[in-house]
C-alpha positions as CSV (number, residue, x, y, z in Angstrom):
1,X,-0.1,28.7,24.1
2,X,-0.1,27.9,20.3
3,X,-3.8,27.2,20.5
4,X,-4.7,30.4,22.4
5,X,-2.9,32.5,19.7
6,X,-4.8,30.8,16.9
7,X,-7.8,31.0,18.9
8,X,-7.6,35.0,19.4
9,X,-6.7,35.2,15.6
10,X,-10.0,33.5,14.9
11,X,-11.7,35.7,16.9
12,X,-10.5,39.0,15.5
13,X,-10.5,38.1,11.8
14,X,-14.1,38.7,11.4
15,X,-14.0,42.0,12.7
16,X,-11.1,43.1,10.2
17,X,-12.7,41.9,7.4
18,X,-16.0,44.0,7.9
19,X,-16.5,47.0,5.9
20,X,-15.5,50.2,6.9
21,X,-18.0,52.1,4.7
22,X,-20.8,53.5,6.5
23,X,-24.2,54.8,4.4
24,X,-24.3,58.2,3.7
25,X,-26.5,60.2,6.1
26,X,-28.9,62.7,5.2
27,X,-26.2,65.7,5.5
28,X,-24.0,63.8,2.9
29,X,-26.6,63.7,0.6
30,X,-25.3,64.3,-3.1
31,X,-26.8,67.3,-4.4
32,X,-25.9,69.9,-7.3
33,X,-26.0,73.3,-5.9
34,X,-25.5,76.7,-7.9
35,X,-22.8,79.1,-6.6
36,X,-21.5,82.4,-7.2
37,X,-18.3,82.9,-9.1
38,X,-15.5,85.5,-8.3
39,X,-17.7,88.0,-10.5
40,X,-20.8,87.6,-8.5
41,X,-22.6,85.5,-11.0
42,X,-24.5,82.3,-10.4
43,X,-22.7,79.2,-11.8
44,X,-23.0,75.5,-11.8
45,X,-20.1,73.0,-12.2
46,X,-20.5,70.1,-14.4
47,X,-17.4,67.9,-14.0
48,X,-18.1,65.6,-17.2
49,X,-15.3,66.3,-19.5
50,X,-17.5,66.2,-22.6
51,X,-19.8,68.8,-21.3
52,X,-17.6,71.7,-22.7
53,X,-17.4,70.2,-26.1
54,X,-21.2,69.8,-26.1
55,X,-21.9,73.2,-25.1
56,X,-19.2,74.8,-27.9
57,X,-20.0,72.7,-30.8
58,X,-23.8,70.8,-30.3
59,X,-25.7,72.8,-28.1
60,X,-27.9,75.8,-29.7
61,X,-26.2,78.9,-28.8
62,X,-27.6,81.3,-26.0
63,X,-29.1,83.9,-28.3
64,X,-31.8,81.4,-29.6
65,X,-33.3,81.4,-25.7
66,X,-34.9,83.9,-23.4
67,X,-34.3,84.0,-19.8
68,X,-38.1,83.6,-19.1
69,X,-38.2,80.6,-21.3
70,X,-35.2,78.9,-19.9
71,X,-36.5,79.5,-16.4
72,X,-39.8,78.3,-16.9
73,X,-38.2,75.0,-18.7
74,X,-35.6,74.6,-15.7
75,X,-38.3,74.4,-13.3
76,X,-40.1,71.7,-14.9
77,X,-36.8,70.0,-15.7
78,X,-35.3,70.2,-12.4
79,X,-38.5,68.7,-10.8
80,X,-38.3,65.8,-13.2
81,X,-34.7,65.1,-12.4
82,X,-35.3,65.3,-8.7
83,X,-38.1,62.9,-9.1
84,X,-36.3,60.4,-11.1
85,X,-33.0,60.9,-8.2
86,X,-35.4,60.4,-5.3
87,X,-37.3,57.7,-6.9
88,X,-33.8,55.7,-7.8
89,X,-34.8,55.6,-11.6
90,X,-31.6,55.9,-14.0
91,X,-29.2,55.5,-11.2
92,X,-26.3,55.1,-13.5
93,X,-27.0,58.5,-15.1
94,X,-28.5,60.6,-12.3
95,X,-26.3,60.6,-9.1
96,X,-27.4,63.8,-7.3
97,X,-30.4,65.8,-6.8
98,X,-30.6,69.6,-8.1
99,X,-30.8,72.2,-5.4
100,X,-32.8,75.1,-7.6
101,X,-35.0,78.0,-6.1
102,X,-37.3,79.2,-8.8
103,X,-37.8,82.5,-6.9
104,X,-34.1,83.3,-7.2
105,X,-32.9,85.4,-10.2
106,X,-30.0,83.4,-11.5
107,X,-29.4,85.1,-14.9
108,X,-29.5,84.1,-18.2
109,X,-26.1,82.3,-18.4
110,X,-26.9,80.3,-15.4
111,X,-30.4,79.1,-17.0
112,X,-28.8,78.5,-20.0
113,X,-26.0,76.5,-18.9
114,X,-28.5,74.4,-16.4
115,X,-30.9,73.7,-19.5
116,X,-28.1,72.5,-21.5
117,X,-27.2,70.1,-18.8
118,X,-30.5,68.4,-19.4
119,X,-29.8,68.7,-23.3
120,X,-26.5,67.2,-22.8
121,X,-27.6,64.2,-20.6
122,X,-30.2,63.2,-23.4
123,X,-27.3,63.7,-26.2
124,X,-24.8,61.5,-24.3
125,X,-27.0,59.3,-22.4
126,X,-29.9,58.9,-24.6
127,X,-32.3,60.0,-21.4
128,X,-35.5,61.6,-22.8
129,X,-36.8,64.1,-20.4
130,X,-40.4,65.2,-20.9
131,X,-40.3,68.8,-20.6
132,X,-37.0,69.2,-22.9
133,X,-38.0,71.0,-25.9
134,X,-38.3,69.0,-29.2
135,X,-35.8,71.1,-30.7
136,X,-33.1,70.3,-28.1
137,X,-33.6,66.6,-28.3
138,X,-30.7,64.8,-29.8
139,X,-30.6,61.3,-31.6
140,X,-27.7,59.4,-31.1
């Protein structure tokens, strides 16, 4: 009887030690999506606590940019960002893709904030993106 209990325990130990995590399916893919806030304006949420500090003290003011300029830059930067994400480059920095529709009118505030996300990643992590304006590249 004692040997039977030990045998049963030995059979079930490998099953209890196996990983419970399952790989992410395509539906669970990590993605940054623009969303509308309570005022009906487009917004993007950045979870890094230093981003607000960067936006308020280091980033150039919104008045320095036009909406058309930011939209053109963001189209290029989002494509570059997503190519890094899908190729697996900079995995420790780029953890999600960005869902950005160039045909959507997001507005100046959203375009500015998205552009500053790229400038922030350059400032904090030193990731030089090819389509980031030279004036917005920050030395560490």
